[in-house]
Gaussian input, Z-matrix of N, CA and C with variables (Angstrom, degrees):
# hf/3-21g

backbone

0 1
 N
 C     1     B1
 C     2     B2     1     A1
 N     3     B3     2     A2     1     D1
 C     4     B4     3     A3     2     D2
 C     5     B5     4     A4     3     D3
 N     6     B6     5     A5     4     D4
 C     7     B7     6     A6     5     D5
 C     8     B8     7     A7     6     D6
 N     9     B9     8     A8     7     D7
 C    10    B10     9     A9     8     D8
 C    11    B11    10    A10     9     D9
 N    12    B12    11    A11    10    D10
 C    13    B13    12    A12    11    D11
 C    14    B14    13    A13    12    D12
 N    15    B15    14    A14    13    D13
 C    16    B16    15    A15    14    D14
 C    17    B17    16    A16    15    D15
 N    18    B18    17    A17    16    D16
 C    19    B19    18    A18    17    D17
 C    20    B20    19    A19    18    D18
 N    21    B21    20    A20    19    D19
 C    22    B22    21    A21    20    D20
 C    23    B23    22    A22    21    D21
 N    24    B24    23    A23    22    D22
 C    25    B25    24    A24    23    D23
 C    26    B26    25    A25    24    D24
 N    27    B27    26    A26    25    D25
 C    28    B28    27    A27    26    D26
 C    29    B29    28    A28    27    D27
 N    30    B30    29    A29    28    D28
 C    31    B31    30    A30    29    D29
 C    32    B32    31    A31    30    D30
 N    33    B33    32    A32    31    D31
 C    34    B34    33    A33    32    D32
 C    35    B35    34    A34    33    D33
 N    36    B36    35    A35    34    D34
 C    37    B37    36    A36    35    D35
 C    38    B38    37    A37    36    D36
 N    39    B39    38    A38    37    D37
 C    40    B40    39    A39    38    D38
 C    41    B41    40    A40    39    D39
 N    42    B42    41    A41    40    D40
 C    43    B43    42    A42    41    D41
 C    44    B44    43    A43    42    D42
 N    45    B45    44    A44    43    D43
 C    46    B46    45    A45    44    D44
 C    47    B47    46    A46    45    D45
 N    48    B48    47    A47    46    D46
 C    49    B49    48    A48    47    D47
 C    50    B50    49    A49    48    D48
 N    51    B51    50    A50    49    D49
 C    52    B52    51    A51    50    D50
 C    53    B53    52    A52    51    D51
 N    54    B54    53    A53    52    D52
 C    55    B55    54    A54    53    D53
 C    56    B56    55    A55    54    D54
 N    57    B57    56    A56    55    D55
 C    58    B58    57    A57    56    D56
 C    59    B59    58    A58    57    D57
 N    60    B60    59    A59    58    D58
 C    61    B61    60    A60    59    D59
 C    62    B62    61    A61    60    D60
 N    63    B63    62    A62    61    D61
 C    64    B64    63    A63    62    D62
 C    65    B65    64    A64    63    D63
 N    66    B66    65    A65    64    D64
 C    67    B67    66    A66    65    D65
 C    68    B68    67    A67    66    D66
 N    69    B69    68    A68    67    D67
 C    70    B70    69    A69    68    D68
 C    71    B71    70    A70    69    D69
 N    72    B72    71    A71    70    D70
 C    73    B73    72    A72    71    D71
 C    74    B74    73    A73    72    D72
 N    75    B75    74    A74    73    D73
 C    76    B76    75    A75    74    D74
 C    77    B77    76    A76    75    D75
 N    78    B78    77    A77    76    D76
 C    79    B79    78    A78    77    D77
 C    80    B80    79    A79    78    D78
 N    81    B81    80    A80    79    D79
 C    82    B82    81    A81    80    D80
 C    83    B83    82    A82    81    D81
 N    84    B84    83    A83    82    D82
 C    85    B85    84    A84    83    D83
 C    86    B86    85    A85    84    D84
 N    87    B87    86    A86    85    D85
 C    88    B88    87    A87    86    D86
 C    89    B89    88    A88    87    D87
 N    90    B90    89    A89    88    D88
 C    91    B91    90    A90    89    D89
 C    92    B92    91    A91    90    D90
 N    93    B93    92    A92    91    D91
 C    94    B94    93    A93    92    D92
 C    95    B95    94    A94    93    D93
 N    96    B96    95    A95    94    D94
 C    97    B97    96    A96    95    D95
 C    98    B98    97    A97    96    D96
 N    99    B99    98    A98    97    D97
 C   100   B100    99    A99    98    D98
 C   101   B101   100   A100    99    D99
 N   102   B102   101   A101   100   D100
 C   103   B103   102   A102   101   D101
 C   104   B104   103   A103   102   D102
 N   105   B105   104   A104   103   D103
 C   106   B106   105   A105   104   D104
 C   107   B107   106   A106   105   D105
 N   108   B108   107   A107   106   D106
 C   109   B109   108   A108   107   D107
 C   110   B110   109   A109   108   D108
 N   111   B111   110   A110   109   D109
 C   112   B112   111   A111   110   D110
 C   113   B113   112   A112   111   D111
 N   114   B114   113   A113   112   D112
 C   115   B115   114   A114   113   D113
 C   116   B116   115   A115   114   D114
 N   117   B117   116   A116   115   D115
 C   118   B118   117   A117   116   D116
 C   119   B119   118   A118   117   D117
 N   120   B120   119   A119   118   D118
 C   121   B121   120   A120   119   D119
 C   122   B122   121   A121   120   D120
 N   123   B123   122   A122   121   D121
 C   124   B124   123   A123   122   D122
 C   125   B125   124   A124   123   D123
 N   126   B126   125   A125   124   D124
 C   127   B127   126   A126   125   D125
 C   128   B128   127   A127   126   D126
 N   129   B129   128   A128   127   D127
 C   130   B130   129   A129   128   D128
 C   131   B131   130   A130   129   D129
 N   132   B132   131   A131   130   D130
 C   133   B133   132   A132   131   D131
 C   134   B134   133   A133   132   D132
 N   135   B135   134   A134   133   D133
 C   136   B136   135   A135   134   D134
 C   137   B137   136   A136   135   D135
 N   138   B138   137   A137   136   D136
 C   139   B139   138   A138   137   D137
 C   140   B140   139   A139   138   D138
 N   141   B141   140   A140   139   D139
 C   142   B142   141   A141   140   D140
 C   143   B143   142   A142   141   D141
 N   144   B144   143   A143   142   D142
 C   145   B145   144   A144   143   D143
 C   146   B146   145   A145   144   D144
 N   147   B147   146   A146   145   D145
 C   148   B148   147   A147   146   D146
 C   149   B149   148   A148   147   D147
 N   150   B150   149   A149   148   D148
 C   151   B151   150   A150   149   D149
 C   152   B152   151   A151   150   D150
 N   153   B153   152   A152   151   D151
 C   154   B154   153   A153   152   D152
 C   155   B155   154   A154   153   D153
 N   156   B156   155   A155   154   D154
 C   157   B157   156   A156   155   D155
 C   158   B158   157   A157   156   D156
 N   159   B159   158   A158   157   D157
 C   160   B160   159   A159   158   D158
 C   161   B161   160   A160   159   D159
 N   162   B162   161   A161   160   D160
 C   163   B163   162   A162   161   D161
 C   164   B164   163   A163   162   D162
 N   165   B165   164   A164   163   D163
 C   166   B166   165   A165   164   D164
 C   167   B167   166   A166   165   D165
 N   168   B168   167   A167   166   D166
 C   169   B169   168   A168   167   D167
 C   170   B170   169   A169   168   D168
 N   171   B171   170   A170   169   D169
 C   172   B172   171   A171   170   D170
 C   173   B173   172   A172   171   D171
 N   174   B174   173   A173   172   D172
 C   175   B175   174   A174   173   D173
 C   176   B176   175   A175   174   D174
 N   177   B177   176   A176   175   D175
 C   178   B178   177   A177   176   D176
 C   179   B179   178   A178   177   D177
 N   180   B180   179   A179   178   D178
 C   181   B181   180   A180   179   D179
 C   182   B182   181   A181   180   D180
 N   183   B183   182   A182   181   D181
 C   184   B184   183   A183   182   D182
 C   185   B185   184   A184   183   D183
 N   186   B186   185   A185   184   D184
 C   187   B187   186   A186   185   D185
 C   188   B188   187   A187   186   D186
 N   189   B189   188   A188   187   D187
 C   190   B190   189   A189   188   D188
 C   191   B191   190   A190   189   D189
 N   192   B192   191   A191   190   D190
 C   193   B193   192   A192   191   D191
 C   194   B194   193   A193   192   D192
 N   195   B195   194   A194   193   D193
 C   196   B196   195   A195   194   D194
 C   197   B197   196   A196   195   D195
 N   198   B198   197   A197   196   D196
 C   199   B199   198   A198   197   D197
 C   200   B200   199   A199   198   D198
 N   201   B201   200   A200   199   D199
 C   202   B202   201   A201   200   D200
 C   203   B203   202   A202   201   D201
 N   204   B204   203   A203   202   D202
 C   205   B205   204   A204   203   D203
 C   206   B206   205   A205   204   D204
 N   207   B207   206   A206   205   D205
 C   208   B208   207   A207   206   D206
 C   209   B209   208   A208   207   D207
 N   210   B210   209   A209   208   D208
 C   211   B211   210   A210   209   D209
 C   212   B212   211   A211   210   D210
 N   213   B213   212   A212   211   D211
 C   214   B214   213   A213   212   D212
 C   215   B215   214   A214   213   D213
 N   216   B216   215   A215   214   D214
 C   217   B217   216   A216   215   D215
 C   218   B218   217   A217   216   D216
 N   219   B219   218   A218   217   D217
 C   220   B220   219   A219   218   D218
 C   221   B221   220   A220   219   D219
 N   222   B222   221   A221   220   D220
 C   223   B223   222   A222   221   D221
 C   224   B224   223   A223   222   D222
 N   225   B225   224   A224   223   D223
 C   226   B226   225   A225   224   D224
 C   227   B227   226   A226   225   D225
 N   228   B228   227   A227   226   D226
 C   229   B229   228   A228   227   D227
 C   230   B230   229   A229   228   D228
 N   231   B231   230   A230   229   D229
 C   232   B232   231   A231   230   D230
 C   233   B233   232   A232   231   D231
 N   234   B234   233   A233   232   D232
 C   235   B235   234   A234   233   D233
 C   236   B236   235   A235   234   D234
 N   237   B237   236   A236   235   D235
 C   238   B238   237   A237   236   D236
 C   239   B239   238   A238   237   D237
 N   240   B240   239   A239   238   D238
 C   241   B241   240   A240   239   D239
 C   242   B242   241   A241   240   D240
 N   243   B243   242   A242   241   D241
 C   244   B244   243   A243   242   D242
 C   245   B245   244   A244   243   D243
 N   246   B246   245   A245   244   D244
 C   247   B247   246   A246   245   D245
 C   248   B248   247   A247   246   D246
 N   249   B249   248   A248   247   D247
 C   250   B250   249   A249   248   D248
 C   251   B251   250   A250   249   D249
 N   252   B252   251   A251   250   D250
 C   253   B253   252   A252   251   D251
 C   254   B254   253   A253   252   D252
 N   255   B255   254   A254   253   D253
 C   256   B256   255   A255   254   D254
 C   257   B257   256   A256   255   D255
 N   258   B258   257   A257   256   D256
 C   259   B259   258   A258   257   D257
 C   260   B260   259   A259   258   D258
 N   261   B261   260   A260   259   D259
 C   262   B262   261   A261   260   D260
 C   263   B263   262   A262   261   D261
 N   264   B264   263   A263   262   D262
 C   265   B265   264   A264   263   D263
 C   266   B266   265   A265   264   D264
 N   267   B267   266   A266   265   D265
 C   268   B268   267   A267   266   D266
 C   269   B269   268   A268   267   D267

   B1=1.4546
   B2=1.5289
   B3=1.3271
   B4=1.4624
   B5=1.5195
   B6=1.3064
   B7=1.4503
   B8=1.5243
   B9=1.3372
   B10=1.4706
   B11=1.5222
   B12=1.3310
   B13=1.4693
   B14=1.5243
   B15=1.3317
   B16=1.4676
   B17=1.5257
   B18=1.3240
   B19=1.4653
   B20=1.5287
   B21=1.3257
   B22=1.4649
   B23=1.5280
   B24=1.3291
   B25=1.4722
   B26=1.5248
   B27=1.3190
   B28=1.4681
   B29=1.5224
   B30=1.3270
   B31=1.4650
   B32=1.5257
   B33=1.3258
   B34=1.4654
   B35=1.5239
   B36=1.3231
   B37=1.4672
   B38=1.5243
   B39=1.3232
   B40=1.4616
   B41=1.5267
   B42=1.3254
   B43=1.4621
   B44=1.5324
   B45=1.3116
   B46=1.4640
   B47=1.5295
   B48=1.3141
   B49=1.4684
   B50=1.5259
   B51=1.3158
   B52=1.4677
   B53=1.5224
   B54=1.3281
   B55=1.4618
   B56=1.5255
   B57=1.3203
   B58=1.4712
   B59=1.5262
   B60=1.3214
   B61=1.4658
   B62=1.5201
   B63=1.3278
   B64=1.4622
   B65=1.5163
   B66=1.3352
   B67=1.4588
   B68=1.5261
   B69=1.3139
   B70=1.4606
   B71=1.5205
   B72=1.3197
   B73=1.4592
   B74=1.5261
   B75=1.3329
   B76=1.4637
   B77=1.5285
   B78=1.3343
   B79=1.4685
   B80=1.5310
   B81=1.3284
   B82=1.4685
   B83=1.5306
   B84=1.3430
   B85=1.4632
   B86=1.5240
   B87=1.3350
   B88=1.4574
   B89=1.5259
   B90=1.3243
   B91=1.4676
   B92=1.5236
   B93=1.3169
   B94=1.4645
   B95=1.5192
   B96=1.3226
   B97=1.4663
   B98=1.5275
   B99=1.3343
   B100=1.4682
   B101=1.5296
   B102=1.3337
   B103=1.4669
   B104=1.5224
   B105=1.3183
   B106=1.4616
   B107=1.5214
   B108=1.3276
   B109=1.4678
   B110=1.5228
   B111=1.3406
   B112=1.4654
   B113=1.5280
   B114=1.3297
   B115=1.4659
   B116=1.5228
   B117=1.3234
   B118=1.4646
   B119=1.5269
   B120=1.3235
   B121=1.4688
   B122=1.5276
   B123=1.3380
   B124=1.4666
   B125=1.5184
   B126=1.3234
   B127=1.4662
   B128=1.5230
   B129=1.3325
   B130=1.4738
   B131=1.5171
   B132=1.3363
   B133=1.4569
   B134=1.5239
   B135=1.3175
   B136=1.4660
   B137=1.5205
   B138=1.2800
   B139=1.4658
   B140=1.5318
   B141=1.2918
   B142=1.4581
   B143=1.5211
   B144=1.3405
   B145=1.4631
   B146=1.5253
   B147=1.3150
   B148=1.4636
   B149=1.5274
   B150=1.3373
   B151=1.4675
   B152=1.5243
   B153=1.3018
   B154=1.4577
   B155=1.5236
   B156=1.3281
   B157=1.4601
   B158=1.5278
   B159=1.3163
   B160=1.4599
   B161=1.5303
   B162=1.3235
   B163=1.4679
   B164=1.5314
   B165=1.3286
   B166=1.4674
   B167=1.5221
   B168=1.3228
   B169=1.4586
   B170=1.5275
   B171=1.3311
   B172=1.4618
   B173=1.5272
   B174=1.3283
   B175=1.4717
   B176=1.5226
   B177=1.3248
   B178=1.4640
   B179=1.5246
   B180=1.3270
   B181=1.4618
   B182=1.5265
   B183=1.3230
   B184=1.4628
   B185=1.5193
   B186=1.3311
   B187=1.4681
   B188=1.5260
   B189=1.3270
   B190=1.4680
   B191=1.5255
   B192=1.3247
   B193=1.4619
   B194=1.5276
   B195=1.3261
   B196=1.4624
   B197=1.5203
   B198=1.3208
   B199=1.4636
   B200=1.5266
   B201=1.3241
   B202=1.4643
   B203=1.5277
   B204=1.3231
   B205=1.4662
   B206=1.5268
   B207=1.3302
   B208=1.4712
   B209=1.5255
   B210=1.3254
   B211=1.4673
   B212=1.5300
   B213=1.3277
   B214=1.4567
   B215=1.5206
   B216=1.3259
   B217=1.4688
   B218=1.5261
   B219=1.3203
   B220=1.4604
   B221=1.5216
   B222=1.3240
   B223=1.4603
   B224=1.5271
   B225=1.3187
   B226=1.4637
   B227=1.5271
   B228=1.3201
   B229=1.4665
   B230=1.5221
   B231=1.3217
   B232=1.4673
   B233=1.5231
   B234=1.3256
   B235=1.4692
   B236=1.5189
   B237=1.3208
   B238=1.4653
   B239=1.5310
   B240=1.3185
   B241=1.4628
   B242=1.5267
   B243=1.3232
   B244=1.4661
   B245=1.5232
   B246=1.3231
   B247=1.4674
   B248=1.5225
   B249=1.3054
   B250=1.4708
   B251=1.5260
   B252=1.3086
   B253=1.4715
   B254=1.5270
   B255=1.3085
   B256=1.4678
   B257=1.5231
   B258=1.3241
   B259=1.4635
   B260=1.5227
   B261=1.3233
   B262=1.4665
   B263=1.5163
   B264=1.3178
   B265=1.4595
   B266=1.5071
   B267=1.3243
   B268=1.4668
   B269=1.5040
   A1=109.41
   A2=116.66
   A3=121.55
   A4=110.79
   A5=115.53
   A6=119.98
   A7=108.15
   A8=117.47
   A9=120.02
   A10=114.03
   A11=117.93
   A12=119.26
   A13=111.49
   A14=117.04
   A15=120.05
   A16=110.86
   A17=115.92
   A18=120.93
   A19=109.98
   A20=116.38
   A21=120.97
   A22=110.67
   A23=117.36
   A24=120.70
   A25=110.52
   A26=117.14
   A27=120.32
   A28=111.14
   A29=117.12
   A30=120.03
   A31=111.05
   A32=117.45
   A33=120.20
   A34=110.96
   A35=116.94
   A36=119.78
   A37=111.14
   A38=117.40
   A39=121.13
   A40=111.82
   A41=116.91
   A42=122.47
   A43=113.96
   A44=117.53
   A45=121.71
   A46=110.25
   A47=116.29
   A48=121.10
   A49=112.52
   A50=117.64
   A51=121.41
   A52=112.35
   A53=117.96
   A54=121.58
   A55=113.07
   A56=117.80
   A57=120.57
   A58=112.59
   A59=117.62
   A60=120.42
   A61=108.39
   A62=115.72
   A63=118.59
   A64=111.08
   A65=113.64
   A66=121.08
   A67=107.88
   A68=116.56
   A69=120.92
   A70=107.40
   A71=116.49
   A72=120.68
   A73=109.83
   A74=117.86
   A75=120.07
   A76=113.75
   A77=117.33
   A78=120.54
   A79=111.22
   A80=116.68
   A81=122.31
   A82=108.34
   A83=117.30
   A84=120.71
   A85=115.22
   A86=117.54
   A87=119.67
   A88=112.44
   A89=117.05
   A90=119.93
   A91=109.79
   A92=115.40
   A93=119.68
   A94=111.88
   A95=117.46
   A96=119.29
   A97=111.15
   A98=117.76
   A99=120.09
   A100=110.35
   A101=117.28
   A102=120.12
   A103=110.06
   A104=116.37
   A105=120.91
   A106=110.60
   A107=117.21
   A108=121.07
   A109=110.10
   A110=116.33
   A111=119.86
   A112=110.65
   A113=117.19
   A114=120.65
   A115=111.49
   A116=117.24
   A117=120.10
   A118=110.89
   A119=117.28
   A120=120.22
   A121=109.69
   A122=117.21
   A123=121.33
   A124=110.67
   A125=116.83
   A126=120.57
   A127=112.74
   A128=116.18
   A129=123.28
   A130=112.65
   A131=117.44
   A132=120.34
   A133=110.91
   A134=116.66
   A135=121.67
   A136=107.10
   A137=116.56
   A138=124.74
   A139=111.58
   A140=114.60
   A141=122.76
   A142=108.69
   A143=117.66
   A144=119.32
   A145=113.49
   A146=117.50
   A147=120.15
   A148=111.51
   A149=117.01
   A150=120.88
   A151=112.44
   A152=117.57
   A153=121.47
   A154=110.71
   A155=117.26
   A156=120.99
   A157=110.49
   A158=115.49
   A159=120.65
   A160=110.52
   A161=117.49
   A162=119.31
   A163=111.07
   A164=116.94
   A165=119.89
   A166=110.13
   A167=117.12
   A168=120.43
   A169=110.85
   A170=117.63
   A171=120.31
   A172=111.13
   A173=117.85
   A174=120.75
   A175=110.20
   A176=116.36
   A177=120.24
   A178=110.66
   A179=116.82
   A180=119.94
   A181=109.77
   A182=117.15
   A183=120.41
   A184=111.92
   A185=116.64
   A186=120.99
   A187=109.98
   A188=116.53
   A189=120.98
   A190=109.72
   A191=116.91
   A192=119.91
   A193=111.23
   A194=117.14
   A195=120.28
   A196=112.18
   A197=116.45
   A198=120.06
   A199=109.81
   A200=116.62
   A201=119.68
   A202=110.70
   A203=117.65
   A204=121.05
   A205=109.67
   A206=116.94
   A207=119.99
   A208=111.98
   A209=117.02
   A210=121.62
   A211=112.32
   A212=117.27
   A213=120.81
   A214=113.97
   A215=117.49
   A216=121.29
   A217=111.62
   A218=116.82
   A219=122.51
   A220=108.22
   A221=115.56
   A222=122.65
   A223=108.46
   A224=117.27
   A225=121.57
   A226=111.70
   A227=117.91
   A228=120.18
   A229=112.18
   A230=116.81
   A231=120.22
   A232=111.07
   A233=117.01
   A234=120.31
   A235=111.43
   A236=116.52
   A237=119.59
   A238=109.86
   A239=116.62
   A240=120.39
   A241=111.49
   A242=116.71
   A243=120.89
   A244=112.20
   A245=117.10
   A246=120.09
   A247=114.22
   A248=117.47
   A249=120.67
   A250=111.52
   A251=117.70
   A252=120.78
   A253=111.63
   A254=117.11
   A255=120.29
   A256=110.18
   A257=116.95
   A258=120.17
   A259=112.62
   A260=117.38
   A261=120.46
   A262=112.81
   A263=117.07
   A264=120.84
   A265=114.36
   A266=117.20
   A267=120.80
   A268=110.03
   D1=143.76
   D2=179.60
   D3=-71.00
   D4=144.14
   D5=172.71
   D6=-72.92
   D7=143.39
   D8=-176.31
   D9=-55.18
   D10=-39.98
   D11=-178.22
   D12=-62.82
   D13=-33.91
   D14=177.84
   D15=-69.63
   D16=-41.71
   D17=-179.94
   D18=-60.41
   D19=-48.59
   D20=-178.44
   D21=-64.66
   D22=-43.67
   D23=179.50
   D24=-59.07
   D25=-44.96
   D26=179.48
   D27=-63.72
   D28=-38.44
   D29=178.10
   D30=-62.46
   D31=-43.50
   D32=178.48
   D33=-62.86
   D34=-41.27
   D35=179.93
   D36=-63.00
   D37=-35.77
   D38=179.77
   D39=-78.05
   D40=-34.13
   D41=-171.40
   D42=-86.21
   D43=-38.74
   D44=-171.55
   D45=-94.93
   D46=111.45
   D47=-177.77
   D48=-61.01
   D49=-29.45
   D50=-178.88
   D51=-66.47
   D52=-11.77
   D53=-177.30
   D54=-100.88
   D55=24.02
   D56=-177.95
   D57=-71.99
   D58=-29.91
   D59=177.28
   D60=-114.99
   D61=152.53
   D62=179.51
   D63=-138.85
   D64=149.26
   D65=179.15
   D66=-160.59
   D67=131.97
   D68=173.27
   D69=-68.77
   D70=117.29
   D71=-176.45
   D72=-140.17
   D73=76.56
   D74=-178.94
   D75=-62.84
   D76=-15.67
   D77=176.40
   D78=-71.81
   D79=-23.89
   D80=-179.79
   D81=-137.46
   D82=70.98
   D83=-171.69
   D84=-68.48
   D85=-9.85
   D86=177.87
   D87=-100.90
   D88=3.23
   D89=179.26
   D90=-69.25
   D91=151.02
   D92=179.40
   D93=-60.65
   D94=-37.62
   D95=-179.13
   D96=-67.21
   D97=-35.38
   D98=177.89
   D99=-71.77
   D100=-41.63
   D101=176.51
   D102=-60.75
   D103=-41.34
   D104=177.76
   D105=-61.85
   D106=-42.23
   D107=177.29
   D108=-59.50
   D109=-44.92
   D110=179.03
   D111=-60.44
   D112=-42.41
   D113=179.17
   D114=-64.76
   D115=-36.87
   D116=176.16
   D117=-64.17
   D118=-39.79
   D119=177.13
   D120=-65.82
   D121=-46.28
   D122=-179.28
   D123=-58.22
   D124=-42.43
   D125=-176.94
   D126=-81.64
   D127=2.23
   D128=177.69
   D129=65.91
   D130=25.04
   D131=176.05
   D132=-79.33
   D133=-23.24
   D134=172.33
   D135=-133.83
   D136=149.95
   D137=-177.94
   D138=75.86
   D139=160.47
   D140=179.12
   D141=-83.78
   D142=123.02
   D143=-178.26
   D144=-59.48
   D145=-23.08
   D146=179.45
   D147=-68.58
   D148=-18.95
   D149=-179.36
   D150=-77.04
   D151=-22.66
   D152=-173.36
   D153=-117.45
   D154=133.88
   D155=179.81
   D156=-78.57
   D157=155.20
   D158=178.46
   D159=-63.54
   D160=-38.64
   D161=179.59
   D162=-65.02
   D163=-38.14
   D164=177.31
   D165=-63.94
   D166=-42.68
   D167=-179.11
   D168=-65.31
   D169=-35.33
   D170=176.10
   D171=-67.66
   D172=-37.90
   D173=175.75
   D174=-64.21
   D175=-43.02
   D176=178.43
   D177=-61.21
   D178=-43.86
   D179=179.58
   D180=-60.59
   D181=-42.83
   D182=177.43
   D183=-60.47
   D184=-40.15
   D185=177.41
   D186=-62.60
   D187=-49.75
   D188=-179.37
   D189=-58.78
   D190=-45.18
   D191=-179.97
   D192=-62.55
   D193=-40.38
   D194=178.56
   D195=-61.81
   D196=-42.85
   D197=178.18
   D198=-67.57
   D199=-40.06
   D200=178.22
   D201=-61.04
   D202=-39.68
   D203=176.69
   D204=-63.26
   D205=-45.84
   D206=-178.43
   D207=-63.37
   D208=-27.49
   D209=179.08
   D210=-89.92
   D211=-2.68
   D212=179.98
   D213=77.36
   D214=17.85
   D215=-178.94
   D216=-79.73
   D217=-30.38
   D218=178.07
   D219=-139.60
   D220=163.32
   D221=176.77
   D222=-115.17
   D223=137.61
   D224=-175.19
   D225=-57.00
   D226=-52.65
   D227=-176.37
   D228=-62.75
   D229=-41.66
   D230=179.22
   D231=-63.80
   D232=-43.74
   D233=-179.86
   D234=-67.29
   D235=-40.15
   D236=177.45
   D237=-58.23
   D238=-47.81
   D239=-179.75
   D240=-66.69
   D241=-40.58
   D242=-177.34
   D243=-68.00
   D244=-37.93
   D245=-173.88
   D246=-95.89
   D247=-7.00
   D248=-177.36
   D249=-53.43
   D250=-47.97
   D251=-178.47
   D252=-64.30
   D253=-33.44
   D254=179.83
   D255=-68.01
   D256=-44.84
   D257=-178.87
   D258=-75.01
   D259=-29.49
   D260=178.80
   D261=-89.43
   D262=-7.27
   D263=179.26
   D264=72.84
   D265=27.87
   D266=-179.82
   D267=-114.07

């Protein structure tokens, strides 16, 4: 079974048009391309999943979600309701 953070990361990559390109850019960590890169790492589309801990990937997802909220890409209440079943396994 997929880990919830991977499921959510893949959904964002498919849903958000701004995440079509990705690039690691620590100079601009709130850029869409950097957020997209983080989501690709979280979803294990790039890098070896054994290199990254699940807790780190959950922190990264929280960071990406926080930036997405600040940019108006998602709403906290809507995302909480939408992802509740994924995180609770229901």
